[in-house]
C-alpha positions, 0 to 999 in steps of 0.5 A: 090914655094919658095918666090923670090925677083921680080922686076916690072917696069912701064913706065910713059910719060910727057912733060915738058919745062926747061932752064939751065942757065949758060950752054954753049949751046942751052939748056941755052934757054927755051926748052921742052922734051917729057920725059919717066920715067921707075920705077922699084921696087922690093919685095916678091910677096904676098903669102896670099891667102885671099889678093886680090893682091895675087901673086903681088909684088905691084899692078901696079895701086898702083905704078902708083898712087904714080908716078903720084901724085908726079912726072907726075901730078906735072911736066907735061906741066910745065916749070921748072927753077932754084929757083935763076931765076930773081924775075921779070922773075918769076913774069911775068911768073906766071902772064901769066902761071899756071905751073911754078916750081922752084927747088933748083937745075939745072933741068938736067935729072941727078939732076931730076932723083935723086930728083925723086928717093927721092920722090918715095922712100918716098912714097913706102910701107916699104916692097917695094924698089926702084931699078931703074929709067930711065929718057928719055929726047930725043930718044937718051939721058937718065939718070939712077939711080941705088939703089945699086949705092946710 
């Protein structure tokens, strides 16, 4: 069989709260979402008969470890705020809660998915390409990232 470039996708779920300061609607307040993240990578399936991953582009378990370590385990059940939030607020939150994440950008789905793409690309094996991400914030709202657009 001729080697073919194949895409595989793994889905992840996590809970996260955030606030969008300066926003002109209710999302300026702290609120939470049940996020779903779809990660699509691509490559040529392994053809070495001696390799235990024969026929795989990438072991789904290996992809799961990468994404869980750098995204899900970091952001799950966390409160995500912009790093320019008031020092007194951040201090008070950190005194009362363990999982506070400060980002240098507004924590919208659009900017988080771009950040997630950079984080994932940095951890993938060199023969595997990140092709697509979908970050679902609500049942009816999501952001998409396509490699060919970036």
